[in-house]
C-alpha positions as CSV (number, residue, x, y, z in Angstrom):
1,M,18.8,6.6,10.5
2,A,20.5,3.6,11.9
3,G,19.6,1.6,15.1
4,S,22.0,0.9,17.8
5,S,24.7,-1.9,17.6
6,G,23.8,-5.4,18.1
7,L,23.0,-8.4,19.9
8,G,24.9,-10.9,17.8
9,G,24.4,-13.1,14.9
10,G,26.1,-13.5,11.4
11,A,26.5,-11.0,9.0
12,R,24.7,-10.3,5.8
13,G,25.8,-11.7,2.6
14,G,27.4,-14.8,4.0
15,Q,30.5,-13.6,6.0
16,G,30.8,-14.4,9.8
17,P,32.0,-11.8,12.1
18,G,35.5,-10.6,11.9
19,T,36.0,-12.3,8.4
20,G,38.7,-10.2,6.5
21,P,38.5,-9.3,2.7
22,G,41.1,-12.1,2.0
23,A,38.5,-14.7,3.1
24,A,35.8,-13.3,1.1
25,L,37.8,-13.5,-1.9
26,R,38.7,-17.1,-1.5
27,A,34.7,-18.1,-0.8
28,P,33.4,-20.2,-3.5
29,R,31.5,-18.2,-5.9
30,A,28.5,-20.5,-6.3
31,P,26.8,-19.3,-2.8
32,L,27.5,-15.8,-3.6
33,L,26.1,-16.0,-7.3
34,L,23.2,-17.7,-5.6
35,A,22.9,-14.9,-2.9
36,A,23.1,-12.2,-5.7
37,L,20.3,-13.8,-8.0
38,L,18.0,-14.1,-4.8
39,L,18.2,-10.3,-3.8
40,G,18.0,-9.4,-7.3
41,A,14.7,-11.2,-7.7
42,Y,13.6,-9.7,-4.3
43,S,14.5,-6.1,-5.5
44,L,12.2,-6.8,-8.9
45,C,9.4,-7.8,-6.4
46,A,9.7,-4.8,-4.1
47,L,10.4,-1.9,-6.2
48,P,8.0,0.0,-8.2
49,G,7.4,-1.4,-11.6
50,R,6.9,0.6,-14.9
51,C,3.9,2.3,-16.3
52,P,2.3,-0.5,-18.8
53,P,3.0,0.1,-22.4
54,A,0.3,1.6,-24.6
55,A,-1.8,-1.3,-26.0
56,R,-2.2,-1.6,-29.8
57,A,-5.7,-1.1,-31.0
58,P,-7.6,-4.6,-31.5
59,A,-9.1,-5.4,-34.7
60,P,-12.7,-4.4,-35.2
61,A,-15.4,-6.9,-33.8
62,P,-18.9,-7.3,-34.4
63,A,-21.1,-5.0,-32.2
64,P,-22.5,-7.1,-29.3
65,A,-26.3,-7.4,-28.6
66,E,-25.9,-5.3,-25.4
67,P,-23.5,-2.4,-24.8
68,P,-20.5,-3.6,-22.5
69,R,-20.9,-2.5,-18.8
70,A,-17.2,-1.4,-19.1
71,A,-14.6,-0.8,-21.6
72,R,-10.5,-0.7,-21.1
73,S,-8.7,2.3,-21.9
74,P,-6.3,2.0,-24.9
75,G,-3.4,3.4,-22.8
76,A,-3.9,1.4,-19.8
77,P,-4.2,-2.6,-20.2
78,G,-6.3,-4.0,-17.3
79,L,-7.7,-0.9,-16.0
80,P,-11.5,-0.8,-16.6
81,V,-13.2,2.3,-17.6
82,A,-17.0,2.4,-17.0
83,R,-19.3,3.4,-19.6
84,G,-22.7,5.1,-19.0
85,P,-24.3,8.1,-17.7
86,G,-22.4,10.8,-15.8
87,R,-19.0,12.2,-16.8
88,R,-15.4,11.3,-15.7
89,R,-13.8,13.4,-13.3
90,F,-10.5,13.8,-11.4
91,P,-10.7,12.0,-8.3
92,Q,-12.0,14.5,-5.2
93,A,-10.3,12.2,-2.8
94,L,-7.4,9.6,-3.0
95,I,-6.1,6.7,-0.7
96,V,-2.5,7.4,-0.9
97,G,-0.9,5.1,1.5
98,V,0.3,2.6,2.8
99,K,1.2,-0.6,1.3
100,K,0.2,-3.5,3.8
101,G,-1.6,-0.9,5.7
102,G,-5.2,-1.8,4.8
103,T,-5.7,0.2,1.5
104,R,-7.6,-2.5,-0.2
105,A,-10.0,-3.3,2.6
106,L,-10.6,0.2,3.0
107,L,-11.4,0.8,-0.8
108,E,-13.6,-2.3,-1.1
109,F,-15.7,-1.1,2.1
110,L,-16.1,2.3,0.7
111,R,-17.3,1.1,-2.8
112,L,-20.4,-0.1,-0.7
113,H,-21.4,3.6,-0.6
114,P,-23.8,4.8,-3.4
115,D,-22.0,8.0,-3.7
116,V,-18.5,6.7,-4.0
117,R,-17.3,5.5,-7.3
118,A,-13.6,4.2,-7.4
119,L,-11.4,2.7,-9.6
120,G,-10.8,-0.7,-8.7
121,S,-6.9,-1.2,-10.0
122,E,-4.3,0.9,-8.9
123,P,-3.3,3.5,-11.8
124,H,-0.1,4.5,-10.4
125,F,-0.3,7.7,-12.1
126,F,1.5,9.9,-9.9
127,D,4.5,7.7,-9.7
128,R,4.8,5.6,-12.6
129,C,2.4,7.0,-15.3
130,Y,2.6,10.8,-14.9
131,E,4.1,11.4,-18.3
132,R,1.1,10.1,-20.0
133,G,-1.0,13.3,-19.0
134,L,-3.9,14.2,-16.9
135,A,-6.2,13.5,-19.8
136,W,-5.2,9.9,-19.9
137,Y,-5.6,9.8,-16.1
138,R,-9.3,11.3,-16.2
139,N,-10.1,8.9,-19.0
140,L,-9.3,5.9,-16.4
141,M,-11.9,7.0,-13.9
142,P,-15.3,5.6,-13.5
143,R,-18.1,8.0,-14.5
144,T,-20.0,9.8,-11.8
145,L,-23.2,11.7,-11.6
146,D,-23.5,15.0,-9.6
147,G,-23.0,14.4,-5.9
148,Q,-20.6,11.3,-6.3
149,I,-17.2,11.2,-5.1
150,T,-14.5,9.8,-7.5
151,M,-11.6,8.1,-5.6
152,E,-8.6,5.8,-6.6
153,K,-6.1,4.4,-4.4
154,T,-2.3,3.7,-5.1
155,P,-0.5,3.2,-1.7
156,S,2.8,3.7,-3.1
157,Y,2.1,7.6,-3.4
158,F,2.8,8.2,0.3
159,V,6.5,7.2,-0.1
160,T,7.0,8.8,-3.7
161,R,8.7,12.3,-3.5
162,E,7.1,13.7,-6.7
163,A,3.7,12.7,-5.9
164,P,2.5,15.3,-3.3
165,G,3.7,18.2,-5.9
166,R,2.0,16.2,-8.6
167,I,-1.3,15.7,-6.7
168,H,-1.2,19.3,-5.8
169,G,-0.7,20.4,-9.7
170,M,-3.9,18.5,-10.3
171,S,-6.1,20.0,-7.4
172,P,-4.9,21.4,-4.2
173,D,-8.5,20.7,-3.0
174,T,-7.7,17.0,-2.9
175,K,-8.7,14.8,0.2
176,L,-6.1,12.4,1.0
177,I,-6.5,9.3,3.2
178,V,-3.6,7.3,4.7
179,V,-4.2,4.0,6.2
180,V,-1.3,3.4,8.6
181,R,-0.4,0.1,10.6
182,N,2.2,-0.8,13.3
183,P,5.6,-0.6,11.4
184,V,6.9,-3.4,12.5
185,T,3.8,-5.4,11.8
186,R,3.5,-4.0,8.4
187,A,7.2,-4.6,7.5
188,I,6.8,-8.3,8.5
189,S,3.5,-8.1,6.2
190,D,5.4,-6.6,3.3
191,Y,8.2,-9.4,3.7
192,A,5.5,-12.0,3.9
193,Q,3.9,-11.1,0.3
194,T,7.3,-10.7,-1.2
195,L,8.3,-14.1,0.1
196,S,5.1,-15.7,-1.4
197,K,6.6,-14.5,-4.7
198,T,9.9,-15.3,-4.6
199,P,10.8,-18.1,-2.2
200,G,14.3,-18.5,-1.1
201,L,14.7,-15.0,0.0
202,P,17.3,-14.0,2.9
203,S,15.6,-14.0,5.8
204,F,13.8,-10.8,7.4
205,R,16.3,-10.4,10.0
206,A,19.2,-10.5,7.4
207,L,17.2,-7.9,5.2
208,A,16.2,-5.7,8.1
209,F,19.5,-5.3,9.9
210,R,23.3,-5.0,8.9
211,H,25.6,-7.4,10.2
212,G,23.4,-9.5,12.5
213,L,21.5,-7.2,14.8
214,G,23.5,-4.1,14.2
215,A,22.2,-1.0,12.3
216,V,18.6,-1.0,11.1
217,D,18.8,-1.0,7.2
218,T,16.5,1.7,6.0
219,A,17.5,1.5,2.6
220,W,15.2,-1.8,2.5
221,S,11.8,-0.5,1.5
222,A,9.8,-2.7,4.0
223,V,11.8,-0.6,6.9
224,R,11.7,2.6,4.9
225,I,7.7,2.8,4.3
226,G,7.3,2.8,8.1
227,L,8.9,6.1,8.6
228,Y,5.7,7.7,8.6
229,A,6.9,11.1,10.0
230,Q,9.2,11.6,7.5
231,H,7.0,10.9,4.4
232,L,4.5,13.1,6.2
233,E,6.8,16.0,6.6
234,H,7.4,16.1,3.0
235,W,3.5,16.0,1.9
236,L,3.2,19.0,4.4
237,R,5.1,21.1,2.3
238,Y,2.2,21.1,-0.3
239,F,-1.0,20.2,1.7
240,P,-2.2,21.2,5.2
241,L,-2.9,18.6,7.7
242,S,-6.7,19.4,7.2
243,R,-6.6,17.7,3.9
244,F,-5.5,14.6,5.4
245,L,-7.4,11.6,7.3
246,F,-5.3,9.1,9.0
247,V,-6.9,5.6,9.4
248,S,-5.9,3.2,11.8
249,G,-5.0,-0.4,9.8
250,E,-5.7,-2.0,13.4
251,R,-9.1,-0.4,14.1
252,L,-10.1,-1.2,10.5
253,V,-9.8,-4.5,11.4
254,S,-11.1,-4.6,15.0
255,Q,-13.8,-1.9,14.5
256,P,-14.6,-1.7,10.7
257,A,-17.9,0.4,11.1
258,A,-16.2,3.0,13.4
259,E,-13.2,3.5,11.3
260,L,-15.8,3.8,8.1
261,G,-17.8,6.4,9.9
262,R,-14.8,8.6,10.4
263,V,-14.0,8.3,6.5
264,Q,-17.4,9.1,5.5
265,D,-17.7,12.1,7.5
266,F,-14.2,13.5,6.2
267,L,-15.6,12.7,2.7
268,G,-18.8,14.7,3.4
269,L,-20.8,11.4,3.1
270,R,-23.9,10.3,4.6
271,R,-23.2,7.3,7.2
272,V,-24.4,4.6,5.0
273,V,-21.7,1.9,5.7
274,T,-22.4,0.9,9.3
275,D,-22.1,-2.4,11.5
276,K,-24.8,-4.4,9.4
277,H,-22.4,-4.5,6.8
278,F,-19.6,-6.3,8.3
279,Y,-19.1,-9.7,10.1
280,F,-15.8,-11.2,11.6
281,N,-14.3,-14.0,9.5
282,A,-12.1,-16.0,12.1
283,T,-10.4,-18.0,9.6
284,K,-8.8,-14.9,7.9
285,G,-8.8,-12.9,11.1
286,F,-10.2,-10.1,9.4
287,P,-13.9,-8.6,8.7
288,C,-15.5,-9.5,5.4
289,L,-18.8,-7.8,4.2
290,R,-21.9,-9.6,4.7
291,K,-24.0,-11.1,1.5
292,A,-25.5,-8.3,-0.5
293,Q,-28.8,-8.4,-2.1
294,G,-29.0,-10.7,-5.0
295,S,-25.5,-12.2,-4.0
296,R,-25.0,-15.9,-3.2
297,R,-22.4,-15.7,-0.6
298,P,-20.7,-13.2,1.6
299,R,-17.9,-11.2,0.2
300,C,-14.3,-11.3,1.7
301,L,-10.9,-10.2,0.3
302,G,-9.0,-12.3,-1.8
303,G,-7.0,-15.0,-0.8
304,S,-3.5,-13.3,-0.5
305,K,-5.2,-11.2,2.1
306,G,-4.6,-12.6,5.8
307,R,-2.0,-14.6,4.8
308,P,0.1,-16.2,7.7
309,H,3.3,-14.3,8.7
310,P,6.6,-15.9,8.6
311,R,7.9,-16.3,12.4
312,V,10.6,-13.5,13.2
313,P,12.6,-13.8,16.3
314,E,11.4,-11.7,19.4
315,A,14.8,-10.1,19.4
316,V,14.5,-8.9,15.9
317,V,10.8,-7.4,16.9
318,R,12.1,-5.8,19.8
319,R,15.0,-4.1,18.1
320,L,12.8,-2.8,15.5
321,R,10.2,-1.7,18.1
322,D,12.8,0.5,19.6
323,F,14.1,1.7,16.4
324,Y,10.6,3.0,15.2
325,R,9.5,4.4,18.5
326,P,10.8,8.2,18.1
327,F,9.5,8.0,14.5
328,N,6.1,6.9,15.9
329,R,5.8,9.5,18.5
330,K,6.5,12.3,16.2
331,F,4.0,11.0,13.9
332,Y,1.5,11.0,16.6
333,Q,2.6,14.6,17.6
334,M,2.2,15.7,13.8
335,T,-1.3,13.9,13.4
336,G,-2.7,14.4,16.9
337,Q,-3.5,11.0,17.0
338,D,-2.0,8.3,19.3
339,F,-2.1,4.8,17.3
340,G,-0.9,2.9,20.5
341,W,2.1,1.2,18.8
342,D,4.5,1.6,21.6
């Protein structure tokens, strides 16, 4: 899946065009070591992490005057588990993708609905923590009453080969939501997030292409995630298309209430989340939630959302558009939706 050959530019790894092996051996070691360290740091940020280790039981503490609103599962540090009425159930619906598509915004918008109970953190059960077992997973879920829906979101599921089979094993009736976005914009956003954590990375162009503007490097996760048709083909071996809802990340920004209406219909919910819940934050460039009753201020997503993107040369953007076009068109045909990326 390589792109067509290039429009020029230097090669990756510090070698210019036409430089032979002998010259590479004569190159100073320090720049090569620096490049290797930077790429290694990028890999640590970009690749999925490990399942968190089981925490040791804390020492007994005096009973609080009031019961806590949430307790932490002993096997999952940082993942709150609600206590109270109802019972914990496996999720009936999952937001399975995609990274930097708008999954956090969708989850926060859905949590306004009184019949949705969602885990706030990403448990990564079906990609990183599966060996802990389904009982461990269910124990992470918030308690729900009859008629409420349990949900969680982990966007890396969509690109994890084992995830569809594992989710099907939990329940073949699971509803699957995939938030998709123009794969070129998504890749740049992915890079911007990693760059904010690992300054000094090679340029977007150097990572996205081999040898200047030569073949597109589909081994780079930021590029590979955007091959939506390929990922969906694998999921359709386990679930029929009717179990999926594909949400437009662009419309989630420009028309949040309309897109939330589609999601609520798909989940069999009343249309409770409507236009009255949103306003557009021009500074951030995406919708925020209006001030809730009893709240002192409107609610926007964290400061990391809506971060500015690095400038990417137009030639690079154009080459990526050309590369993704046949994959996008196949995805449109598979889903019956034209997302308008071409």
